[in-house]
N, CA and C atoms of all chains as a GROMACS GRO file, in nm:
protein
  642
    1UNK      N    1   9.579   6.584  12.058
    1UNK     CA    2   9.492   6.668  11.974
    1UNK      C    3   9.550   6.680  11.833
    2UNK      N    4   9.464   6.680  11.735
    2UNK     CA    5   9.513   6.688  11.598
    2UNK      C    6   9.428   6.791  11.522
    3UNK      N    7   9.455   6.802  11.396
    3UNK     CA    8   9.389   6.905  11.315
    3UNK      C    9   9.335   6.845  11.187
    4UNK      N   10   9.216   6.890  11.148
    4UNK     CA   11   9.151   6.836  11.028
    4UNK      C   12   9.230   6.864  10.901
    5UNK      N   13   9.318   6.963  10.906
    5UNK     CA   14   9.390   7.001  10.786
    5UNK      C   15   9.532   6.945  10.784
    6UNK      N   16   9.564   6.862  10.883
    6UNK     CA   17   9.698   6.802  10.888
    6UNK      C   18   9.707   6.689  10.786
    7UNK      N   19   9.825   6.676  10.727
    7UNK     CA   20   9.850   6.564  10.637
    7UNK      C   21   9.765   6.566  10.511
    8UNK      N   22   9.733   6.685  10.466
    8UNK     CA   23   9.652   6.694  10.343
    8UNK      C   24   9.739   6.662  10.223
    9UNK      N   25   9.686   6.574  10.143
    9UNK     CA   26   9.763   6.522  10.030
    9UNK      C   27   9.775   6.626   9.918
   10UNK      N   28   9.877   6.613   9.839
   10UNK     CA   29   9.890   6.695   9.719
   10UNK      C   30   9.792   6.648   9.612
   11UNK      N   31   9.782   6.725   9.504
   11UNK     CA   32   9.677   6.700   9.406
   11UNK      C   33   9.689   6.568   9.331
   12UNK      N   34   9.807   6.504   9.334
   12UNK     CA   35   9.820   6.380   9.259
   12UNK      C   36   9.810   6.256   9.347
   13UNK      N   37   9.786   6.278   9.474
   13UNK     CA   38   9.782   6.163   9.564
   13UNK      C   39   9.644   6.097   9.562
   14UNK      N   40   9.637   5.982   9.623
   14UNK     CA   41   9.509   5.910   9.632
   14UNK      C   42   9.418   5.977   9.736
   15UNK      N   43   9.290   5.946   9.725
   15UNK     CA   44   9.196   5.992   9.825
   15UNK      C   45   9.235   5.930   9.959
   16UNK      N   46   9.214   6.006  10.066
   16UNK     CA   47   9.262   5.962  10.197
   16UNK      C   48   9.146   5.956  10.296
   17UNK      N   49   9.143   5.847  10.372
   17UNK     CA   50   9.037   5.826  10.471
   17UNK      C   51   9.102   5.802  10.607
   18UNK      N   52   9.061   5.878  10.707
   18UNK     CA   53   9.112   5.860  10.843
   18UNK      C   54   8.996   5.851  10.941
   19UNK      N   55   8.990   5.744  11.016
   19UNK     CA   56   8.886   5.731  11.118
   19UNK      C   57   8.926   5.815  11.239
   20UNK      N   58   8.838   5.908  11.277
   20UNK     CA   59   8.865   5.994  11.392
   20UNK      C   60   8.806   5.935  11.519
   21UNK      N   61   8.690   5.872  11.506
   21UNK     CA   62   8.621   5.813  11.621
   21UNK      C   63   8.545   5.692  11.572
   22UNK      N   64   8.548   5.585  11.653
   22UNK     CA   65   8.467   5.469  11.616
   22UNK      C   66   8.406   5.412  11.743
   23UNK      N   67   8.274   5.397  11.744
   23UNK     CA   68   8.202   5.338  11.856
   23UNK      C   69   8.106   5.235  11.795
   24UNK      N   70   8.041   5.154  11.881
   24UNK     CA   71   7.941   5.061  11.825
   24UNK      C   72   7.830   5.134  11.749
   25UNK      N   73   7.808   5.261  11.782
   25UNK     CA   74   7.694   5.333  11.724
   25UNK      C   75   7.728   5.412  11.598
   26UNK      N   76   7.853   5.450  11.584
   26UNK     CA   77   7.886   5.536  11.468
   26UNK      C   78   8.035   5.531  11.438
   27UNK      N   79   8.068   5.576  11.320
   27UNK     CA   80   8.206   5.598  11.279
   27UNK      C   81   8.216   5.740  11.225
   28UNK      N   82   8.315   5.814  11.274
   28UNK     CA   83   8.339   5.950  11.224
   28UNK      C   84   8.471   5.946  11.150
   29UNK      N   85   8.470   5.989  11.025
   29UNK     CA   86   8.595   5.988  10.951
   29UNK      C   87   8.618   6.121  10.880
   30UNK      N   88   8.744   6.147  10.859
   30UNK     CA   89   8.786   6.258  10.774
   30UNK      C   90   8.822   6.202  10.639
   31UNK      N   91   8.776   6.268  10.535
   31UNK     CA   92   8.811   6.229  10.399
   31UNK      C   93   8.879   6.348  10.333
   32UNK      N   94   8.991   6.321  10.266
   32UNK     CA   95   9.056   6.426  10.187
   32UNK      C   96   9.057   6.380  10.042
   33UNK      N   97   8.986   6.454   9.958
   33UNK     CA   98   8.977   6.423   9.815
   33UNK      C   99   9.060   6.525   9.738
   34UNK      N  100   9.125   6.478   9.635
   34UNK     CA  101   9.208   6.567   9.553
   34UNK      C  102   9.173   6.543   9.407
   35UNK      N  103   9.048   6.572   9.374
   35UNK     CA  104   9.003   6.559   9.236
   35UNK      C  105   8.936   6.427   9.203
   36UNK      N  106   8.935   6.334   9.297
   36UNK     CA  107   8.875   6.204   9.268
   36UNK      C  108   8.722   6.214   9.253
   37UNK      N  109   8.666   6.113   9.190
   37UNK     CA  110   8.521   6.100   9.176
   37UNK      C  111   8.487   5.952   9.184
   38UNK      N  112   8.361   5.922   9.209
   38UNK     CA  113   8.317   5.783   9.205
   38UNK      C  114   8.331   5.735   9.060
   39UNK      N  115   8.385   5.616   9.039
   39UNK     CA  116   8.402   5.568   8.901
   39UNK      C  117   8.271   5.572   8.822
   40UNK      N  118   8.280   5.597   8.691
   40UNK     CA  119   8.161   5.609   8.606
   40UNK      C  120   8.067   5.489   8.622
   41UNK      N  121   7.939   5.516   8.634
   41UNK     CA  122   7.840   5.409   8.642
   41UNK      C  123   7.828   5.343   8.778
   42UNK      N  124   7.914   5.383   8.873
   42UNK     CA  125   7.910   5.320   9.006
   42UNK      C  126   7.832   5.408   9.104
   43UNK      N  127   7.754   5.342   9.190
   43UNK     CA  128   7.676   5.412   9.292
   43UNK      C  129   7.708   5.354   9.429
   44UNK      N  130   7.711   5.440   9.528
   44UNK     CA  131   7.717   5.393   9.666
   44UNK      C  132   7.576   5.356   9.710
   45UNK      N  133   7.567   5.243   9.780
   45UNK     CA  134   7.438   5.194   9.831
   45UNK      C  135   7.470   5.140   9.970
   46UNK      N  136   7.460   5.226  10.071
   46UNK     CA  137   7.517   5.197  10.202
   46UNK      C  138   7.412   5.148  10.302
   47UNK      N  139   7.456   5.060  10.391
   47UNK     CA  140   7.366   5.006  10.493
   47UNK      C  141   7.341   5.106  10.606
   48UNK      N  142   7.429   5.203  10.619
   48UNK     CA  143   7.415   5.300  10.727
   48UNK      C  144   7.384   5.439  10.671
   49UNK      N  145   7.323   5.522  10.753
   49UNK     CA  146   7.308   5.662  10.720
   49UNK      C  147   7.446   5.728  10.719
   50UNK      N  148   7.458   5.834  10.642
   50UNK     CA  149   7.583   5.908  10.639
   50UNK      C  150   7.552   6.057  10.636
   51UNK      N  151   7.601   6.126  10.738
   51UNK     CA  152   7.593   6.272  10.738
   51UNK      C  153   7.731   6.322  10.694
   52UNK      N  154   7.734   6.409  10.594
   52UNK     CA  155   7.863   6.460  10.547
   52UNK      C  156   7.861   6.612  10.544
   53UNK      N  157   7.977   6.666  10.568
   53UNK     CA  158   7.995   6.811  10.557
   53UNK      C  159   8.128   6.836  10.486
   54UNK      N  160   8.127   6.934  10.398
   54UNK     CA  161   8.251   6.978  10.333
   54UNK      C  162   8.309   7.091  10.418
   55UNK      N  163   8.431   7.072  10.464
   55UNK     CA  164   8.496   7.173  10.549
   55UNK      C  165   8.578   7.270  10.464
   56UNK      N  166   8.636   7.217  10.360
   56UNK     CA  167   8.720   7.297  10.270
   56UNK      C  168   8.710   7.235  10.131
   57UNK      N  169   8.720   7.316  10.027
   57UNK     CA  170   8.711   7.264   9.892
   57UNK      C  171   8.566   7.259   9.844
   58UNK      N  172   8.539   7.172   9.748
   58UNK     CA  173   8.403   7.162   9.693
   58UNK      C  174   8.386   7.028   9.624
   59UNK      N  175   8.260   6.991   9.600
   59UNK     CA  176   8.230   6.861   9.539
   59UNK      C  177   8.091   6.864   9.478
   60UNK      N  178   8.068   6.771   9.388
   60UNK     CA  179   7.935   6.750   9.330
   60UNK      C  180   7.881   6.616   9.378
   61UNK      N  181   7.772   6.620   9.454
   61UNK     CA  182   7.712   6.498   9.510
   61UNK      C  183   7.582   6.470   9.436
   62UNK      N  184   7.575   6.353   9.375
   62UNK     CA  185   7.459   6.319   9.294
   62UNK      C  186   7.380   6.208   9.361
   63UNK      N  187   7.251   6.230   9.377
   63UNK     CA  188   7.160   6.123   9.417
   63UNK      C  189   7.098   6.064   9.291
   64UNK      N  190   7.083   5.932   9.290
   64UNK     CA  191   7.029   5.868   9.170
   64UNK      C  192   6.889   5.920   9.137
   65UNK      N  193   6.814   5.954   9.243
   65UNK     CA  194   6.676   5.998   9.220
   65UNK      C  195   6.664   6.150   9.197
   66UNK      N  196   6.777   6.214   9.171
   66UNK     CA  197   6.773   6.356   9.136
   66UNK      C  198   6.835   6.375   8.998
   67UNK      N  199   6.802   6.487   8.936
   67UNK     CA  200   6.843   6.504   8.796
   67UNK      C  201   6.990   6.538   8.777
   68UNK      N  202   7.047   6.608   8.874
   68UNK     CA  203   7.186   6.647   8.860
   68UNK      C  204   7.251   6.656   8.995
   69UNK      N  205   7.382   6.678   8.997
   69UNK     CA  206   7.453   6.682   9.125
   69UNK      C  207   7.421   6.809   9.204
   70UNK      N  208   7.430   6.794   9.335
   70UNK     CA  209   7.424   6.909   9.424
   70UNK      C  210   7.565   6.962   9.441
   71UNK      N  211   7.578   7.092   9.435
   71UNK     CA  212   7.708   7.155   9.458
   71UNK      C  213   7.728   7.172   9.608
   72UNK      N  214   7.834   7.115   9.660
   72UNK     CA  215   7.868   7.130   9.802
   72UNK      C  216   7.993   7.216   9.813
   73UNK      N  217   7.981   7.323   9.888
   73UNK     CA  218   8.096   7.410   9.915
   73UNK      C  219   8.123   7.411  10.064
   74UNK      N  220   8.228   7.480  10.105
   74UNK     CA  221   8.269   7.478  10.247
   74UNK      C  222   8.150   7.510  10.336
   75UNK      N  223   8.124   7.425  10.432
   75UNK     CA  224   8.016   7.444  10.527
   75UNK      C  225   7.889   7.369  10.491
   76UNK      N  226   7.873   7.331  10.365
   76UNK     CA  227   7.750   7.261  10.325
   76UNK      C  228   7.748   7.121  10.384
   77UNK      N  229   7.634   7.085  10.441
   77UNK     CA  230   7.619   6.950  10.495
   77UNK      C  231   7.489   6.889  10.445
   78UNK      N  232   7.490   6.756  10.438
   78UNK     CA  233   7.376   6.684  10.381
   78UNK      C  234   7.368   6.546  10.445
   79UNK      N  235   7.246   6.501  10.467
   79UNK     CA  236   7.225   6.367  10.521
   79UNK      C  237   7.192   6.272  10.406
   80UNK      N  238   7.268   6.164  10.399
   80UNK     CA  239   7.246   6.062  10.297
   80UNK      C  240   7.185   5.941  10.368
   81UNK      N  241   7.053   5.921  10.359
   81UNK     CA  242   6.993   5.809  10.432
   81UNK      C  243   7.045   5.675  10.376
   82UNK      N  244   7.045   5.576  10.464
   82UNK     CA  245   7.085   5.441  10.422
   82UNK      C  246   7.005   5.402  10.298
   83UNK      N  247   7.073   5.337  10.206
   83UNK     CA  248   7.010   5.282  10.085
   83UNK      C  249   6.970   5.386   9.982
   84UNK      N  250   6.998   5.512  10.008
   84UNK     CA  251   6.972   5.611   9.902
   84UNK      C  252   7.096   5.618   9.814
   85UNK      N  253   7.081   5.571   9.693
   85UNK     CA  254   7.197   5.556   9.605
   85UNK      C  255   7.250   5.694   9.562
   86UNK      N  256   7.381   5.705   9.568
   86UNK     CA  257   7.444   5.834   9.541
   86UNK      C  258   7.586   5.812   9.490
   87UNK      N  259   7.643   5.915   9.437
   87UNK     CA  260   7.781   5.911   9.391
   87UNK      C  261   7.842   6.051   9.398
   88UNK      N  262   7.973   6.056   9.400
   88UNK     CA  263   8.043   6.184   9.396
   88UNK      C  264   8.083   6.207   9.252
   89UNK      N  265   8.021   6.306   9.190
   89UNK     CA  266   8.048   6.332   9.048
   89UNK      C  267   8.186   6.392   9.026
   90UNK      N  268   8.225   6.477   9.120
   90UNK     CA  269   8.357   6.540   9.109
   90UNK      C  270   8.397   6.597   9.244
   91UNK      N  271   8.526   6.614   9.262
   91UNK     CA  272   8.576   6.694   9.374
   91UNK      C  273   8.672   6.797   9.318
   92UNK      N  274   8.693   6.899   9.395
   92UNK     CA  275   8.771   7.016   9.352
   92UNK      C  276   8.906   6.974   9.293
   93UNK      N  277   8.939   7.026   9.177
   93UNK     CA  278   9.067   6.993   9.112
   93UNK      C  279   9.177   7.090   9.152
   94UNK      N  280   9.141   7.199   9.218
   94UNK     CA  281   9.240   7.304   9.244
   94UNK      C  282   9.288   7.308   9.388
   95UNK      N  283   9.210   7.248   9.479
   95UNK     CA  284   9.255   7.242   9.619
   95UNK      C  285   9.195   7.117   9.682
   96UNK      N  286   9.258   7.066   9.788
   96UNK     CA  287   9.203   6.947   9.854
   96UNK      C  288   9.063   6.976   9.911
   97UNK      N  289   8.977   6.878   9.900
   97UNK     CA  290   8.844   6.885   9.961
   97UNK      C  291   8.847   6.802  10.088
   98UNK      N  292   8.820   6.868  10.200
   98UNK     CA  293   8.822   6.802  10.331
   98UNK      C  294   8.678   6.783  10.375
   99UNK      N  295   8.642   6.657  10.400
   99UNK     CA  296   8.507   6.622  10.443
   99UNK      C  297   8.512   6.564  10.584
  100UNK      N  298   8.403   6.580  10.656
  100UNK     CA  299   8.376   6.494  10.770
  100UNK      C  300   8.256   6.409  10.733
  101UNK      N  301   8.264   6.280  10.764
  101UNK     CA  302   8.154   6.188  10.738
  101UNK      C  303   8.122   6.112  10.865
  102UNK      N  304   7.994   6.115  10.904
  102UNK     CA  305   7.947   6.045  11.024
  102UNK      C  306   7.851   5.936  10.978
  103UNK      N  307   7.895   5.812  10.995
  103UNK     CA  308   7.816   5.695  10.953
  103UNK      C  309   7.748   5.636  11.075
  104UNK      N  310   7.616   5.615  11.065
  104UNK     CA  311   7.546   5.561  11.182
  104UNK      C  312   7.423   5.482  11.138
  105UNK      N  313   7.385   5.390  11.226
  105UNK     CA  314   7.269   5.306  11.200
  105UNK      C  315   7.148   5.364  11.269
  106UNK      N  316   7.033   5.310  11.234
  106UNK     CA  317   6.909   5.349  11.302
  106UNK      C  318   6.855   5.479  11.250
  107UNK      N  319   6.754   5.531  11.318
  107UNK     CA  320   6.690   5.654  11.273
  107UNK      C  321   6.781   5.772  11.301
  108UNK      N  322   6.924   7.089  10.255
  108UNK     CA  323   7.067   7.106  10.281
  108UNK      C  324   7.092   7.246  10.337
  109UNK      N  325   7.181   7.255  10.430
  109UNK     CA  326   7.211   7.384  10.491
  109UNK      C  327   7.362   7.399  10.502
  110UNK      N  328   7.403   7.506  10.562
  110UNK     CA  329   7.546   7.537  10.567
  110UNK      C  330   7.587   7.574  10.709
  111UNK      N  331   7.704   7.526  10.749
  111UNK     CA  332   7.753   7.550  10.885
  111UNK      C  333   7.774   7.697  10.915
  112UNK      N  334   7.789   7.777  10.810
  112UNK     CA  335   7.820   7.918  10.832
  112UNK      C  336   7.696   8.006  10.816
  113UNK      N  337   7.581   7.942  10.798
  113UNK     CA  338   7.456   8.018  10.784
  113UNK      C  339   7.411   8.071  10.919
  114UNK      N  340   7.354   8.191  10.917
  114UNK     CA  341   7.295   8.246  11.040
  114UNK      C  342   7.396   8.272  11.149
  115UNK      N  343   7.516   8.306  11.111
  115UNK     CA  344   7.619   8.334  11.211
  115UNK      C  345   7.591   8.470  11.275
  116UNK      N  346   7.592   8.469  11.405
  116UNK     CA  347   7.553   8.588  11.479
  116UNK      C  348   7.661   8.695  11.472
  117UNK      N  349   7.620   8.817  11.493
  117UNK     CA  350   7.716   8.925  11.506
  117UNK      C  351   7.785   8.920  11.641
  118UNK      N  352   7.888   9.003  11.661
  118UNK     CA  353   7.972   8.992  11.780
  118UNK      C  354   7.902   9.022  11.912
  119UNK      N  355   7.784   9.087  11.908
  119UNK     CA  356   7.719   9.120  12.034
  119UNK      C  357   7.605   9.025  12.070
  120UNK      N  358   7.584   8.929  11.985
  120UNK     CA  359   7.472   8.837  12.010
  120UNK      C  360   7.511   8.727  12.108
  121UNK      N  361   7.411   8.658  12.155
  121UNK     CA  362   7.435   8.546  12.246
  121UNK      C  363   7.496   8.427  12.171
  122UNK      N  364   7.555   8.337  12.247
  122UNK     CA  365   7.606   8.213  12.190
  122UNK      C  366   7.487   8.135  12.133
  123UNK      N  367   7.511   8.066  12.024
  123UNK     CA  368   7.401   8.000  11.953
  123UNK      C  369   7.429   7.850  11.942
  124UNK      N  370   7.326   7.770  11.969
  124UNK     CA  371   7.336   7.625  11.964
  124UNK      C  372   7.227   7.572  11.870
  125UNK      N  373   7.265   7.492  11.772
  125UNK     CA  374   7.169   7.431  11.680
  125UNK      C  375   7.196   7.281  11.670
  126UNK      N  376   7.095   7.202  11.699
  126UNK     CA  377   7.110   7.057  11.684
  126UNK      C  378   7.098   7.022  11.537
  127UNK      N  379   7.200   6.955  11.485
  127UNK     CA  380   7.199   6.915  11.344
  127UNK      C  381   7.143   6.774  11.327
  128UNK      N  382   7.174   6.688  11.422
  128UNK     CA  383   7.130   6.548  11.417
  128UNK      C  384   7.110   6.500  11.560
  129UNK      N  385   7.003   6.425  11.582
  129UNK     CA  386   6.985   6.366  11.715
  129UNK      C  387   6.933   6.224  11.698
  130UNK      N  388   7.002   6.129  11.759
  130UNK     CA  389   6.961   5.989  11.758
  130UNK      C  390   6.971   5.940  11.902
  131UNK      N  391   6.923   5.817  11.930
  131UNK     CA  392   6.940   5.766  12.066
  131UNK      C  393   7.087   5.756  12.106
  132UNK      N  394   7.175   5.746  12.010
  132UNK     CA  395   7.317   5.724  12.040
  132UNK      C  396   7.400   5.851  12.052
  133UNK      N  397   7.357   5.956  11.986
  133UNK     CA  398   7.442   6.076  11.987
  133UNK      C  399   7.360   6.200  11.952
  134UNK      N  400   7.418   6.315  11.982
  134UNK     CA  401   7.365   6.444  11.938
  134UNK      C  402   7.479   6.519  11.872
  135UNK      N  403   7.452   6.571  11.753
  135UNK     CA  404   7.550   6.652  11.681
  135UNK      C  405   7.497   6.794  11.678
  136UNK      N  406   7.577   6.888  11.728
  136UNK     CA  407   7.529   7.025  11.726
  136UNK      C  408   7.635   7.120  11.672
  137UNK      N  409   7.584   7.230  11.616
  137UNK     CA  410   7.671   7.340  11.578
  137UNK      C  411   7.662   7.445  11.687
  138UNK      N  412   7.775   7.499  11.724
  138UNK     CA  413   7.780   7.608  11.822
  138UNK      C  414   7.847   7.727  11.756
  139UNK      N  415   7.789   7.843  11.772
  139UNK     CA  416   7.853   7.966  11.725
  139UNK      C  417   7.876   8.055  11.846
  140UNK      N  418   8.003   8.079  11.874
  140UNK     CA  419   8.042   8.164  11.988
  140UNK      C  420   8.092   8.297  11.933
  141UNK      N  421   8.061   8.401  12.005
  141UNK     CA  422   8.106   8.534  11.962
  141UNK      C  423   8.166   8.606  12.083
  142UNK      N  424   8.274   8.546  12.132
  142UNK     CA  425   8.347   8.606  12.243
  142UNK      C  426   8.307   8.554  12.380
  143UNK      N  427   8.204   8.469  12.385
  143UNK     CA  428   8.162   8.417  12.516
  143UNK      C  429   8.266   8.322  12.577
  144UNK      N  430   8.255   8.304  12.706
  144UNK     CA  431   8.339   8.210  12.780
  144UNK      C  432   8.250   8.147  12.889
  145UNK      N  433   8.298   8.037  12.943
  145UNK     CA  434   8.229   7.978  13.058
  145UNK      C  435   8.243   8.076  13.175
  146UNK      N  436   8.136   8.100  13.249
  146UNK     CA  437   8.145   8.196  13.360
  146UNK      C  438   8.258   8.160  13.458
  147UNK      N  439   8.319   8.260  13.518
  147UNK     CA  440   8.433   8.237  13.610
  147UNK      C  441   8.399   8.134  13.717
  148UNK      N  442   8.491   8.045  13.741
  148UNK     CA  443   8.472   7.945  13.847
  148UNK      C  444   8.381   7.829  13.810
  149UNK      N  445   8.321   7.833  13.693
  149UNK     CA  446   8.227   7.728  13.653
  149UNK      C  447   8.298   7.626  13.563
  150UNK      N  448   8.266   7.496  13.585
  150UNK     CA  449   8.322   7.389  13.504
  150UNK      C  450   8.210   7.304  13.446
  151UNK      N  451   8.231   7.257  13.325
  151UNK     CA  452   8.141   7.157  13.269
  151UNK      C  453   8.181   7.020  13.320
  152UNK      N  454   8.083   6.941  13.360
  152UNK     CA  455   8.108   6.805  13.410
  152UNK      C  456   7.997   6.720  13.349
  153UNK      N  457   8.024   6.663  13.231
  153UNK     CA  458   7.919   6.608  13.147
  153UNK      C  459   7.909   6.456  13.159
  154UNK      N  460   7.789   6.406  13.147
  154UNK     CA  461   7.765   6.263  13.156
  154UNK      C  462   7.805   6.191  13.026
  155UNK      N  463   7.814   6.264  12.917
  155UNK     CA  464   7.850   6.201  12.790
  155UNK      C  465   7.987   6.248  12.742
  156UNK      N  466   8.049   6.169  12.659
  156UNK     CA  467   8.169   6.213  12.589
  156UNK      C  468   8.132   6.324  12.492
  157UNK      N  469   8.228   6.409  12.464
  157UNK     CA  470   8.205   6.515  12.365
  157UNK      C  471   8.329   6.530  12.278
  158UNK      N  472   8.308   6.508  12.149
  158UNK     CA  473   8.414   6.536  12.052
  158UNK      C  474   8.382   6.672  11.992
  159UNK      N  475   8.480   6.763  11.996
  159UNK     CA  476   8.455   6.896  11.939
  159UNK      C  477   8.563   6.932  11.839
  160UNK      N  478   8.522   7.008  11.740
  160UNK     CA  479   8.616   7.061  11.642
  160UNK      C  480   8.581   7.207  11.618
  161UNK      N  481   8.685   7.289  11.607
  161UNK     CA  482   8.667   7.429  11.569
  161UNK      C  483   8.678   7.438  11.417
  162UNK      N  484   8.573   7.487  11.354
  162UNK     CA  485   8.570   7.497  11.208
  162UNK      C  486   8.621   7.634  11.164
  163UNK      N  487   8.588   7.734  11.242
  163UNK     CA  488   8.629   7.871  11.209
  163UNK      C  489   8.645   7.945  11.342
  164UNK      N  490   8.738   8.040  11.347
  164UNK     CA  491   8.760   8.115  11.470
  164UNK      C  492   8.862   8.046  11.559
  165UNK      N  493   8.855   8.072  11.689
  165UNK     CA  494   8.950   8.013  11.782
  165UNK      C  495   8.893   8.019  11.924
  166UNK      N  496   8.954   7.938  12.011
  166UNK     CA  497   8.905   7.930  12.149
  166UNK      C  498   9.015   7.877  12.239
  167UNK      N  499   8.998   7.901  12.368
  167UNK     CA  500   9.086   7.843  12.470
  167UNK      C  501   9.006   7.743  12.552
  168UNK      N  502   9.046   7.616  12.545
  168UNK     CA  503   8.974   7.510  12.616
  168UNK      C  504   9.061   7.463  12.732
  169UNK      N  505   9.008   7.472  12.851
  169UNK     CA  506   9.085   7.439  12.971
  169UNK      C  507   9.031   7.313  13.036
  170UNK      N  508   9.119   7.219  13.062
  170UNK     CA  509   9.082   7.104  13.145
  170UNK      C  510   9.127   7.133  13.287
  171UNK      N  511   9.045   7.094  13.382
  171UNK     CA  512   9.079   7.123  13.522
  171UNK      C  513   9.211   7.060  13.563
  172UNK      N  514   9.241   6.943  13.502
  172UNK     CA  515   9.364   6.873  13.539
  172UNK      C  516   9.484   6.915  13.454
  173UNK      N  517   9.473   7.025  13.383
  173UNK     CA  518   9.587   7.078  13.310
  173UNK      C  519   9.616   7.220  13.359
  174UNK      N  520   9.739   7.266  13.335
  174UNK     CA  521   9.779   7.393  13.394
  174UNK      C  522   9.722   7.516  13.324
  175UNK      N  523   9.700   7.504  13.196
  175UNK     CA  524   9.649   7.620  13.122
  175UNK      C  525   9.562   7.575  13.007
  176UNK      N  526   9.498   7.670  12.941
  176UNK     CA  527   9.408   7.632  12.832
  176UNK      C  528   9.484   7.585  12.707
  177UNK      N  529   9.419   7.498  12.634
  177UNK     CA  530   9.469   7.459  12.502
  177UNK      C  531   9.413   7.558  12.400
  178UNK      N  532   9.500   7.601  12.310
  178UNK     CA  533   9.456   7.689  12.203
  178UNK      C  534   9.398   7.604  12.090
  179UNK      N  535   9.274   7.630  12.055
  179UNK     CA  536   9.209   7.561  11.944
  179UNK      C  537   9.189   7.660  11.830
  180UNK      N  538   9.242   7.622  11.715
  180UNK     CA  539   9.223   7.703  11.595
  180UNK      C  540   9.149   7.622  11.490
  181UNK      N  541   9.118   7.682  11.378
  181UNK     CA  542   9.037   7.613  11.276
  181UNK      C  543   9.097   7.476  11.243
  182UNK      N  544   9.017   7.375  11.253
  182UNK     CA  545   9.058   7.238  11.222
  182UNK      C  546   9.097   7.158  11.344
  183UNK      N  547   9.127   7.224  11.455
  183UNK     CA  548   9.169   7.150  11.575
  183UNK      C  549   9.050   7.077  11.636
  184UNK      N  550   9.071   6.950  11.669
  184UNK     CA  551   8.964   6.873  11.733
  184UNK      C  552   9.019   6.803  11.856
  185UNK      N  553   8.930   6.780  11.951
  185UNK     CA  554   8.970   6.722  12.078
  185UNK      C  555   8.854   6.642  12.135
  186UNK      N  556   8.887   6.533  12.201
  186UNK     CA  557   8.786   6.450  12.267
  186UNK      C  558   8.784   6.485  12.415
  187UNK      N  559   8.666   6.519  12.463
  187UNK     CA  560   8.648   6.549  12.605
  187UNK      C  561   8.572   6.432  12.667
  188UNK      N  562   8.643   6.342  12.736
  188UNK     CA  563   8.573   6.225  12.792
  188UNK      C  564   8.470   6.268  12.897
  189UNK      N  565   8.366   6.186  12.910
  189UNK     CA  566   8.264   6.211  13.012
  189UNK      C  567   8.333   6.231  13.148
  190UNK      N  568   8.280   6.328  13.224
  190UNK     CA  569   8.326   6.354  13.361
  190UNK      C  570   8.464   6.420  13.370
  191UNK      N  571   8.526   6.449  13.255
  191UNK     CA  572   8.650   6.526  13.265
  191UNK      C  573   8.614   6.675  13.266
  192UNK      N  574   8.637   6.736  13.379
  192UNK     CA  575   8.591   6.874  13.398
  192UNK      C  576   8.671   6.970  13.311
  193UNK      N  577   8.598   7.061  13.249
  193UNK     CA  578   8.660   7.153  13.154
  193UNK      C  579   8.579   7.281  13.145
  194UNK      N  580   8.637   7.381  13.086
  194UNK     CA  581   8.568   7.508  13.063
  194UNK      C  582   8.627   7.576  12.940
  195UNK      N  583   8.551   7.665  12.883
  195UNK     CA  584   8.600   7.746  12.771
  195UNK      C  585   8.647   7.878  12.830
  196UNK      N  586   8.778   7.900  12.826
  196UNK     CA  587   8.835   8.021  12.887
  196UNK      C  588   8.802   8.145  12.805
  197UNK      N  589   8.800   8.127  12.674
  197UNK     CA  590   8.771   8.241  12.587
  197UNK      C  591   8.734   8.189  12.449
  198UNK      N  592   8.663   8.271  12.375
  198UNK     CA  593   8.645   8.247  12.232
  198UNK      C  594   8.680   8.376  12.159
  199UNK      N  595   8.710   8.361  12.034
  199UNK     CA  596   8.760   8.470  11.950
  199UNK      C  597   8.671   8.594  11.963
  200UNK      N  598   8.733   8.709  11.987
  200UNK     CA  599   8.657   8.833  12.000
  200UNK      C  600   8.643   8.905  11.867
  201UNK      N  601   8.716   8.859  11.765
  201UNK     CA  602   8.719   8.935  11.640
  201UNK      C  603   8.636   8.870  11.528
  202UNK      N  604   8.607   8.741  11.542
  202UNK     CA  605   8.522   8.674  11.442
  202UNK      C  606   8.446   8.562  11.511
  203UNK      N  607   8.331   8.522  11.456
  203UNK     CA  608   8.256   8.413  11.518
  203UNK      C  609   8.338   8.282  11.517
  204UNK      N  610   8.327   8.208  11.625
  204UNK     CA  611   8.388   8.076  11.633
  204UNK      C  612   8.278   7.972  11.610
  205UNK      N  613   8.299   7.891  11.506
  205UNK     CA  614   8.201   7.789  11.468
  205UNK      C  615   8.256   7.653  11.510
  206UNK      N  616   8.181   7.584  11.595
  206UNK     CA  617   8.220   7.453  11.645
  206UNK      C  618   8.122   7.347  11.594
  207UNK      N  619   8.171   7.225  11.581
  207UNK     CA  620   8.083   7.109  11.578
  207UNK      C  621   8.110   7.032  11.706
  208UNK      N  622   8.003   6.986  11.771
  208UNK     CA  623   8.016   6.907  11.893
  208UNK      C  624   7.933   6.780  11.878
  209UNK      N  625   7.998   6.668  11.901
  209UNK     CA  626   7.931   6.538  11.892
  209UNK      C  627   7.931   6.478  12.032
  210UNK      N  628   7.811   6.469  12.090
  210UNK     CA  629   7.793   6.417  12.226
  210UNK      C  630   7.747   6.273  12.217
  211UNK      N  631   7.814   6.183  12.289
  211UNK     CA  632   7.775   6.042  12.279
  211UNK      C  633   7.810   5.967  12.407
  212UNK      N  634   7.735   5.861  12.431
  212UNK     CA  635   7.758   5.778  12.549
  212UNK      C  636   7.846   5.659  12.514
  213UNK      N  637   7.889   5.591  12.619
  213UNK     CA  638   7.965   5.467  12.598
  213UNK      C  639   8.108   5.495  12.559
  214UNK      N  640   8.177   5.393  12.522
  214UNK     CA  641   8.319   5.408  12.492
  214UNK      C  642   8.336   5.480  12.358
   0.00000   0.00000   0.00000
């Protein structure tokens, strides 16, 4: 058994990705962000759906088809359908942001 | 978009289950416990695997093949394989316990 808050990086470390579960149907990962953002002008365009929740910290999630980023705080979750272009505008600069991301195919 | 901590019941309310995502491959649900436990002598014996994480609060999770309950606190996650009998010995009596549970078949 492990803990979602174990091994949280300090503010100057790289973003960290850990796969918690992987099956043919889905991948569940923990992400720890420490101020990182998607590089300017870059968008994610994923083949799979992604459900994400912020467990700790905060982030700005921008969909290309929306005018500005959505503010995500602890407990906020959002479904990013496959092929809906999006980017992370910012993550919390003062504390690590811990996410769970569930990637899956199909409806 | 919604929040995992929305609609959290008070300490005298029943346990609450909300399906967040359902696909042919898995079901993701939020559970809010407010002091409930599995009834005495009763065990869960599930056909699907269940990955659970405690987001807030605490609980005692007992596997039949272990001597005592495991203490789960915020961030602790555990995989309960299909058919491994288990029960919740207790949940926090002082604050709501918020769980995420991912039920899935196969390996």
